[in-house]
C-alpha positions in Angstrom: 85.9 95.4 170.5 88.7 97.0 168.3 89.5 93.4 167.1 85.9 93.4 165.4 86.3 97.2 164.0 89.5 96.4 162.3 87.9 93.1 161.1 85.3 95.2 159.5 87.7 97.8 158.2 89.6 94.8 156.6 86.4 93.2 155.1 85.1 96.6 153.9 88.4 97.3 152.5 88.6 94.2 150.6 84.8 94.2 149.4 85.4 97.9 148.0 88.5 96.9 146.1 86.5 93.7 144.4 83.8 96.5 143.4 86.0 99.1 142.1 89.2 96.9 141.1 91.3 100.2 140.9 93.8 99.6 143.5 92.4 102.4 145.9 91.5 100.3 149.1 93.5 97.1 148.9 96.4 98.9 151.0 93.9 99.4 154.4 93.8 95.7 154.1 97.4 95.1 155.1 97.0 97.8 157.7 93.8 96.1 159.3 95.3 92.9 159.4 98.3 94.1 161.4 95.8 96.3 163.6 93.5 93.5 164.1 96.6 91.4 165.5 97.8 94.1 167.8 94.3 94.6 169.0 94.1 90.6 169.8 97.2 91.1 171.8 95.5 93.6 173.9 97.5 96.7 173.0 95.6 99.7 173.0 94.0 101.8 170.3 96.8 104.2 170.7 99.1 101.7 169.4 97.1 100.1 166.7 95.5 103.4 164.9 99.0 104.6 164.2 100.3 101.3 162.7 97.3 100.9 160.8 97.9 104.1 159.2 101.8 103.7 158.8 101.1 100.1 157.4 98.7 101.2 155.0 100.6 103.9 153.7 103.9 102.0 153.6 102.2 99.1 151.6 100.6 101.9 149.3 104.0 103.8 148.7 106.0 100.5 148.2 103.5 98.3 145.9 101.0 100.7 144.2 103.2 101.3 140.9 104.3 97.6 140.9 100.7 96.3 141.0 99.6 98.6 138.5 102.2 97.9 136.0 101.5 94.1 136.3 97.8 94.9 136.1 98.5 97.1 133.1 96.9 100.2 134.8 99.8 102.3 135.2 99.2 104.4 132.0 95.8 105.3 130.5 96.1 106.6 127.0 94.0 109.5 126.1 91.4 109.4 123.4 93.8 111.2 120.7 96.5 108.6 121.7 94.7 105.7 121.2 94.7 106.2 117.4 98.5 105.8 117.3 99.1 102.6 115.2 95.7 102.4 113.5 94.9 103.0 109.9 92.5 105.5 108.5 91.6 107.0 105.0 92.9 110.6 104.0 90.3 112.9 103.6 92.3 115.7 102.5 95.4 115.2 100.6 99.2 116.2 102.1 101.6 118.2 100.1 104.3 120.4 101.0 103.1 122.9 103.4 99.6 121.6 103.3 98.4 119.3 105.8 95.8 116.7 105.1 92.9 115.5 107.3 91.7 112.1 108.7 88.6 111.2 110.6 88.9 109.7 113.9 85.6 108.7 116.0 83.5 111.6 113.8 86.3 114.1 114.4 88.4 115.6 111.7 92.1 115.8 112.6 95.0 117.2 111.0 97.4 114.9 109.4 101.1 115.6 108.5 104.0 113.3 107.3 107.4 113.1 109.2 108.9 114.3 105.9 107.4 117.4 105.1 108.3 117.1 101.1 106.2 113.9 100.9 102.7 114.1 99.4 100.0 111.7 99.9 96.6 111.6 97.7 93.3 111.9 98.9 91.8 108.5 99.8 95.3 106.9 100.7 95.3 104.6 103.6 97.7 105.8 106.2 98.9 104.5 109.5 99.2 107.0 112.4 102.6 107.0 114.2 102.5 109.7 116.4 100.8 112.7 117.9 102.6 116.1 117.5 100.7 118.8 119.4 97.3 118.6 117.7 98.6 116.9 114.4 98.6 113.4 114.0 102.0 112.0 112.1 100.9 109.8 109.3 102.7 107.1 107.1 101.3 105.8 103.8 100.3 102.0 104.7 102.1 99.7 102.3 99.6 97.4 100.3 
């Protein structure tokens, strides 16, 4: 009976992983396989249940960061960070002590330059270089 339970746990964890692809349940697959082998050997539930838990947890600890890094899912950019490296038109000029403005996805953001003394006219195309607090640091795009 336990052999079929572990087979179902293994299959279900694979199906959930294929549906979500978020590296959530794949760890239970390894634990389920090991527990299934132990159940097939005739060992009692008091052996394969703790082994299932231990193998699943150990595989998650050992491989999660590596797998997410390989899949490119380790670091999720926020909406504000996704603008870095993109070009925008300056809505309000930047001058000493007066930040400018850029529009990103229908939201107006404050824009400053890395050099406080630099002035940038309205309508100039700027590239977002970084996000500092709630202000974008921009650089004039070379034409």
